[in-house]
C-alpha positions as CSV (number, residue, x, y, z in Angstrom):
1,X,7.7,-7.1,24.5
2,X,5.7,-4.0,23.9
3,X,3.4,-4.2,20.9
4,X,6.0,-1.7,19.2
5,X,9.0,-4.1,20.1
6,X,7.7,-7.2,17.8
7,X,7.4,-4.7,14.9
8,X,11.0,-3.0,15.5
9,X,12.4,-6.8,15.9
10,X,10.8,-7.7,12.4
11,X,12.0,-4.3,10.7
12,X,15.4,-5.0,12.0
13,X,15.4,-8.1,10.5
14,X,14.3,-7.4,7.5
15,X,16.9,-4.4,7.1
16,X,20.0,-6.9,7.3
17,X,18.5,-9.6,5.2
18,X,17.4,-7.9,2.0
19,X,17.0,-11.0,0.4
20,X,15.0,-9.8,-2.6
21,X,16.6,-6.2,-3.4
22,X,19.7,-5.5,-5.3
23,X,23.1,-5.0,-3.5
24,X,23.4,-1.3,-3.9
25,X,20.1,0.2,-4.8
26,X,19.9,4.0,-4.7
27,X,16.8,4.6,-3.1
28,X,13.3,2.6,-2.6
29,X,10.4,4.3,-1.9
30,X,6.9,3.0,-0.6
31,X,4.1,5.2,-1.3
32,X,1.0,4.9,0.8
33,X,-1.8,6.4,-0.7
34,X,-5.0,7.1,1.7
35,X,-8.3,5.6,0.0
36,X,-10.8,6.1,2.9
37,X,-14.4,7.3,2.6
38,X,-13.4,10.8,3.3
39,X,-11.5,10.8,-0.1
40,X,-14.9,11.0,-2.4
41,X,-15.5,14.4,-0.8
42,X,-15.3,17.5,-3.6
43,X,-11.9,19.9,-3.8
44,X,-12.6,23.4,-5.1
45,X,-11.0,22.7,-8.0
46,X,-14.3,20.4,-9.1
47,X,-12.9,17.1,-8.8
48,X,-12.8,14.4,-5.9
49,X,-9.8,13.7,-3.6
50,X,-8.9,10.9,-4.7
51,X,-9.6,11.3,-8.3
52,X,-6.5,13.9,-7.5
53,X,-4.0,11.6,-5.6
54,X,-4.6,9.5,-8.5
55,X,-4.1,12.2,-11.0
56,X,-1.0,13.3,-8.9
57,X,0.3,9.6,-8.3
58,X,0.6,9.5,-12.6
59,X,2.6,12.9,-13.2
60,X,4.9,12.1,-10.4
61,X,5.8,8.1,-11.6
62,X,6.0,9.7,-15.0
63,X,8.9,12.0,-13.8
64,X,10.8,9.5,-11.5
65,X,14.2,8.2,-12.9
66,X,13.4,4.6,-14.1
67,X,16.4,2.7,-11.5
68,X,14.3,4.0,-8.4
69,X,12.7,1.3,-6.3
70,X,9.0,2.0,-5.5
71,X,6.1,0.4,-4.2
72,X,2.5,1.3,-4.0
73,X,0.1,0.4,-0.7
74,X,-3.7,1.7,0.0
75,X,-5.6,1.4,2.3
76,X,-9.9,2.0,3.0
77,X,-10.3,0.6,-0.7
78,X,-11.4,-2.9,0.2
79,X,-14.1,-2.3,2.7
80,X,-17.0,0.3,3.3
81,X,-17.1,2.7,6.4
82,X,-19.8,0.3,7.8
83,X,-17.8,-2.2,8.2
84,X,-14.8,-0.6,10.6
85,X,-12.4,-2.5,9.0
86,X,-9.3,-1.4,11.0
87,X,-7.1,-4.0,8.9
88,X,-7.9,-2.5,5.5
89,X,-4.6,-2.3,3.7
90,X,-3.1,-3.8,0.6
91,X,0.7,-3.9,-0.6
92,X,-1.0,-3.3,-4.1
93,X,2.1,-3.7,-6.1
94,X,5.7,-4.4,-4.8
95,X,9.0,-3.0,-4.6
96,X,10.6,-3.2,-7.7
97,X,12.8,-0.7,-10.2
98,X,10.4,1.7,-11.7
99,X,11.1,0.5,-15.5
100,X,9.6,-2.9,-14.6
101,X,6.8,-2.1,-12.3
102,X,5.8,1.5,-13.9
103,X,2.8,0.5,-15.8
104,X,2.1,-1.7,-13.1
105,X,1.7,1.1,-10.3
106,X,-0.6,3.4,-12.6
107,X,-3.0,0.8,-13.7
108,X,-3.8,0.0,-9.6
109,X,-3.5,3.3,-8.5
110,X,-6.8,4.3,-11.6
111,X,-8.8,1.2,-9.8
112,X,-8.3,2.0,-6.2
113,X,-11.9,3.2,-4.7
114,X,-12.2,5.3,-2.0
115,X,-14.6,4.2,0.8
116,X,-13.1,2.9,4.6
117,X,-11.4,4.0,7.8
118,X,-7.9,5.4,8.2
119,X,-6.2,3.0,9.8
120,X,-2.8,4.5,9.7
121,X,-1.0,3.4,13.0
122,X,-1.2,-0.1,11.1
123,X,-0.3,0.6,7.6
124,X,2.6,2.4,9.0
125,X,4.2,-0.5,10.4
126,X,3.9,-2.5,7.9
127,X,4.9,0.0,5.0
128,X,8.1,0.0,7.1
129,X,8.0,-4.0,7.3
130,X,8.1,-3.4,3.4
131,X,10.8,-1.1,2.9
132,X,12.9,-2.4,5.6
133,X,14.0,-5.5,3.3
134,X,15.1,-2.9,0.7
135,X,18.9,-2.6,0.9
136,X,18.6,1.3,-0.1
137,X,19.7,3.8,1.6
138,X,17.3,6.1,2.4
139,X,14.2,3.9,3.0
140,X,11.4,6.5,2.0
141,X,7.9,6.2,3.0
142,X,5.6,9.1,1.9
143,X,2.3,8.7,3.7
144,X,-0.6,10.7,1.8
145,X,-3.7,11.4,4.4
146,X,-6.6,13.4,4.3
147,X,-7.6,12.5,7.8
148,X,-6.3,11.5,11.4
149,X,-6.2,8.0,12.7
150,X,-9.5,6.2,12.8
151,X,-8.7,3.0,14.8
152,X,-6.5,1.6,17.6
153,X,-2.7,2.7,17.9
154,X,-0.8,6.0,18.1
155,X,1.0,6.6,14.5
156,X,3.3,9.1,16.2
157,X,4.4,7.1,18.8
158,X,4.6,4.4,16.0
159,X,6.7,6.2,13.5
160,X,9.3,7.4,16.4
161,X,9.5,3.0,17.3
162,X,10.2,2.3,14.0
163,X,12.4,5.4,13.0
164,X,15.2,4.4,16.3
165,X,15.3,0.8,15.3
166,X,16.4,1.9,11.2
167,X,18.8,4.9,10.7
168,X,18.0,4.8,7.7
169,X,13.7,5.2,7.5
170,X,13.1,8.7,6.4
171,X,8.7,8.9,7.1
172,X,7.5,11.9,5.0
173,X,3.7,12.8,5.0
174,X,1.4,14.7,3.1
175,X,-1.7,16.4,4.4
176,X,-4.5,16.2,1.7
177,X,-7.0,18.7,2.5
178,X,-7.0,17.7,6.2
179,X,-8.5,19.4,9.4
180,X,-6.6,20.7,12.3
181,X,-6.4,17.3,14.7
182,X,-4.9,15.6,11.3
183,X,-2.8,18.1,10.2
184,X,-1.2,18.0,14.2
185,X,-1.1,13.8,13.8
186,X,0.9,14.1,10.5
187,X,3.1,16.9,11.1
188,X,4.1,14.5,14.3
189,X,5.0,11.7,12.2
190,X,7.2,13.5,10.0
191,X,8.7,15.2,12.8
192,X,9.7,12.1,14.7
193,X,11.0,9.8,11.8
194,X,13.1,12.5,9.7
195,X,10.5,13.9,7.1
196,X,9.0,16.3,6.0
197,X,5.1,17.5,6.1
198,X,3.5,19.0,3.6
199,X,0.3,20.5,2.8
200,X,-1.8,20.2,-0.6
201,X,-5.7,20.7,-1.3
202,X,-5.3,20.3,-5.3
203,X,-3.4,17.6,-8.0
204,X,-0.7,20.3,-8.2
205,X,0.0,20.6,-4.9
206,X,0.0,16.8,-4.4
207,X,2.2,16.6,-7.1
208,X,5.3,18.8,-6.2
209,X,4.6,17.8,-2.1
210,X,5.2,14.1,-3.9
211,X,8.2,15.7,-5.8
212,X,10.0,17.2,-2.9
213,X,9.4,13.9,-1.0
214,X,11.0,11.5,-3.5
215,X,13.8,13.7,-3.8
216,X,14.9,12.7,0.1
217,X,18.8,12.0,0.8
218,X,19.8,9.2,3.1
219,X,20.4,10.8,6.6
220,X,23.4,11.2,8.0
221,X,25.0,7.4,9.4
222,X,26.1,7.3,13.1
223,X,29.2,8.1,14.1
224,X,31.2,4.2,13.6
225,X,32.0,2.1,16.5
226,X,35.3,2.9,18.0
227,X,35.1,6.7,17.5
228,X,36.3,8.7,20.3
229,X,33.9,10.3,22.0
230,X,32.3,11.6,25.3
231,X,29.2,10.7,26.6
232,X,27.4,13.3,29.1
233,X,24.6,11.5,30.7
234,X,22.2,14.0,32.0
235,X,18.8,13.3,34.1
236,X,15.7,13.3,32.0
237,X,14.0,16.7,32.6
238,X,10.2,16.1,32.8
239,X,8.1,18.1,30.6
240,X,4.0,19.9,31.0
241,X,1.1,19.3,29.6
242,X,-1.6,21.8,29.3
243,X,-5.1,22.3,27.7
244,X,-7.2,25.5,27.2
245,X,-10.8,25.2,26.8
246,X,-10.7,22.2,29.4
247,X,-14.5,21.3,30.0
248,X,-15.5,21.2,34.0
249,X,-16.1,16.7,33.7
250,X,-12.2,16.6,32.9
251,X,-10.1,15.0,30.1
252,X,-8.2,11.8,30.9
253,X,-4.6,11.3,29.8
254,X,-3.1,8.5,28.9
255,X,0.6,7.3,27.7
256,X,-0.1,6.9,23.8
257,X,2.0,3.6,23.6
258,X,0.3,1.4,27.3
259,X,-2.8,3.0,27.3
260,X,-2.2,3.8,30.9
261,X,-3.8,6.7,32.8
262,X,-1.4,8.9,34.0
263,X,-3.7,12.2,35.3
264,X,-6.3,14.4,33.6
265,X,-7.4,18.5,32.9
266,X,-9.4,20.3,33.6
267,X,-10.2,24.1,34.3
268,X,-9.0,23.5,37.9
269,X,-5.9,21.8,36.8
270,X,-5.4,22.8,33.4
271,X,-1.6,21.8,33.4
272,X,0.5,18.2,34.5
273,X,3.8,17.5,34.8
274,X,5.0,14.9,32.8
275,X,7.7,12.2,31.4
276,X,8.7,13.2,27.7
277,X,6.9,10.9,25.5
278,X,3.4,10.6,23.6
279,X,0.1,11.2,25.2
280,X,-3.3,11.0,24.5
281,X,-5.9,13.2,25.8
282,X,-10.0,12.0,26.0
283,X,-12.5,14.8,25.3
284,X,-15.7,12.6,25.1
285,X,-15.9,9.7,23.2
286,X,-13.2,11.2,20.7
287,X,-9.2,10.9,21.2
288,X,-6.7,13.6,20.4
289,X,-3.5,11.1,19.6
290,X,-0.2,12.0,18.9
291,X,0.5,14.5,22.1
292,X,4.3,15.1,22.3
293,X,5.8,16.5,25.6
294,X,9.3,16.9,25.2
295,X,12.1,17.5,28.2
296,X,11.7,20.9,30.2
297,X,9.1,22.5,27.9
298,X,5.3,22.9,27.7
299,X,3.0,21.6,25.2
300,X,-0.4,23.3,25.1
301,X,-3.0,22.1,23.1
302,X,-6.1,24.0,22.6
303,X,-9.5,22.1,21.8
304,X,-13.0,24.0,20.2
305,X,-16.3,24.3,21.4
306,X,-18.8,23.5,19.5
307,X,-22.6,24.7,20.4
308,X,-25.7,24.5,19.0
309,X,-28.5,27.4,19.1
310,X,-32.3,26.8,19.6
311,X,-30.9,22.9,20.4
312,X,-33.6,20.4,20.8
313,X,-34.6,18.9,24.5
314,X,-34.3,15.4,22.8
315,X,-30.7,16.2,22.1
316,X,-28.3,16.0,19.2
317,X,-25.5,13.2,18.2
318,X,-21.6,14.7,17.2
319,X,-20.4,12.5,14.6
320,X,-16.9,12.0,13.4
321,X,-17.1,13.3,10.0
322,X,-15.4,10.2,8.3
323,X,-16.9,7.3,10.2
324,X,-19.8,8.7,11.6
325,X,-19.2,7.2,14.3
326,X,-20.5,9.2,17.5
327,X,-18.3,11.5,20.0
328,X,-21.1,13.2,22.3
329,X,-23.8,14.5,22.6
330,X,-26.1,18.2,22.9
331,X,-28.7,19.0,24.8
332,X,-31.1,21.9,24.9
333,X,-29.6,22.0,29.0
334,X,-26.3,21.9,28.2
335,X,-25.9,22.9,24.6
336,X,-22.1,23.0,24.2
337,X,-19.2,20.6,24.0
338,X,-15.7,20.8,24.0
339,X,-14.5,19.4,20.9
340,X,-10.8,18.1,19.2
341,X,-10.4,20.7,16.5
342,X,-11.8,19.0,13.4
343,X,-14.5,17.6,11.0
344,X,-17.9,17.0,12.7
345,X,-21.6,16.1,11.6
346,X,-24.4,16.6,13.9
347,X,-27.9,15.1,14.2
348,X,-31.3,17.0,14.0
349,X,-33.5,14.3,14.5
350,X,-32.8,11.8,11.1
351,X,-31.5,15.1,9.6
352,X,-27.4,15.3,9.3
353,X,-25.7,18.8,9.0
354,X,-22.0,17.3,7.9
355,X,-18.9,18.9,7.6
356,X,-18.6,20.9,10.6
357,X,-14.9,22.2,10.6
358,X,-13.8,23.7,13.4
359,X,-10.8,25.0,14.3
360,X,-8.2,25.0,17.5
361,X,-9.9,27.7,19.9
362,X,-12.6,28.3,18.3
363,X,-16.2,28.5,19.3
364,X,-18.6,27.3,16.8
365,X,-21.7,28.0,16.8
366,X,-24.8,26.3,14.5
367,X,-27.7,28.2,14.0
368,X,-30.4,26.0,12.7
369,X,-33.6,26.5,10.9
370,X,-36.7,25.6,12.7
371,X,-40.1,24.9,11.4
372,X,-42.6,25.6,13.4
373,X,-46.6,24.2,12.7
374,X,-49.3,26.3,14.8
375,X,-52.4,23.6,14.7
376,X,-51.0,20.7,14.3
377,X,-52.7,17.2,14.2
378,X,-52.0,15.3,17.9
379,X,-50.7,12.3,15.4
380,X,-47.9,14.7,14.2
381,X,-47.0,16.3,11.2
382,X,-44.3,14.7,9.3
383,X,-41.3,17.2,7.7
384,X,-39.4,15.1,5.0
385,X,-35.9,16.2,3.3
386,X,-34.9,16.7,-0.6
387,X,-35.1,13.0,-0.9
388,X,-38.5,11.9,0.5
389,X,-37.4,10.8,3.7
390,X,-39.1,12.0,7.3
391,X,-36.2,13.5,9.5
392,X,-38.9,15.4,12.1
393,X,-42.3,15.9,13.6
394,X,-44.3,18.2,14.9
395,X,-47.2,18.1,17.0
396,X,-49.2,19.8,19.5
397,X,-46.9,19.1,22.0
398,X,-43.7,19.8,20.1
399,X,-44.9,22.6,17.5
400,X,-41.2,23.3,16.5
401,X,-38.2,21.3,15.2
402,X,-34.6,22.3,14.1
403,X,-32.9,21.3,11.3
404,X,-29.7,22.0,9.2
405,X,-30.2,24.4,6.2
406,X,-31.9,22.9,3.3
407,X,-34.7,21.8,1.4
408,X,-37.9,20.3,3.2
409,X,-41.7,19.6,2.5
410,X,-43.8,19.8,5.6
411,X,-47.3,17.5,4.9
412,X,-50.7,18.6,5.9
413,X,-53.8,16.9,5.7
414,X,-52.5,15.9,1.8
415,X,-50.9,18.8,1.5
416,X,-47.4,19.6,0.9
417,X,-46.1,22.3,1.9
418,X,-42.4,23.3,0.6
419,X,-39.9,25.0,3.3
420,X,-36.1,26.2,1.5
421,X,-34.9,26.6,4.9
422,X,-31.9,29.3,5.7
423,X,-29.8,28.8,8.5
424,X,-31.2,30.6,11.3
425,X,-34.6,31.2,9.7
426,X,-37.4,30.9,11.7
427,X,-40.5,29.5,9.3
428,X,-43.8,29.0,10.4
429,X,-47.0,27.2,9.2
430,X,-50.6,28.2,10.4
431,X,-52.7,25.3,10.0
432,X,-56.5,26.9,9.7
């Protein structure tokens, strides 16, 4: 049995048992709220994503009919990002009629603290099991996420397996201020699980998306047994996976479910024929997940390119913006790399340039400022950031340091020289 098979078997068993659900529930909704660390980011409206999400949940719960059965699950709220906790999820309020558990849902939602990882695959499995015990039709899962999967597994392949096992399961996804890679993944989940994908970038739009998602009607039932049908069996057609902006070193392609290597993509071989299914493509240490190849069609993915002007000879680490895990590196001798269309952070010494969003096909060039000290002592001159932390050092051997825009202090012979460094600016200090 595959690793999805065990989940599917459990879901099917729960679908028919329904021990704690009423015999004719009208609708059951498993609401999943993202509380990963990135939900602490601020929206243009001024509040954090997590506060906006709480407000949206409160608004929509207050508008739902009292007979709707609903549960609340959160993920990323129990462990800090530094713990890399890929099992960080909790069913905070179990299924009941809204009239009975409304107060609990509102209270629990208000108390959620965003801090951890984004284990979407694991959470979808658990939510499908939760709602699978309900007798309602449809059985709805609504996933609110501001990012892509940060743990093992492929959420789109998992969603398809779960939807195939339960004809009444519908999975909607809401991308809350997401980047391109996260949007692609969330769209795929909804597409294969009879759901819809919604974009939102404010509390109001999130509440509107939730309101649309809860209106879901039951999917049409499969034809009854004994119905006269004509079955035409055709040989499955393969599809193709193509890639633009491939790196000369190549990108391994694996089956999403099994992890089996099936080929690679490069500038010389930029497309391969594959059986219909879901695949992952490696880009450095990162993985582009949930790429669906359809029969007889070509699926084209378009990574981006990240480049650094005046890159340091000692190099820069490229990090996932949310988890700060290293996905690759850039050095002066090779100042660019192929990346997911996503959001990144880049190290400059001990300084961090965060929130670098790159779109599909884009060539993003970071143009750091530089601080040069002529006449630096052999022991080195420290450069400190606005918090007083030493982020770089210059000396007669290395007279200059590339840094993100920001406020710095250069300490020379007991003097503190402030530098308000702009992007691309060359700041020079001459020591007499």
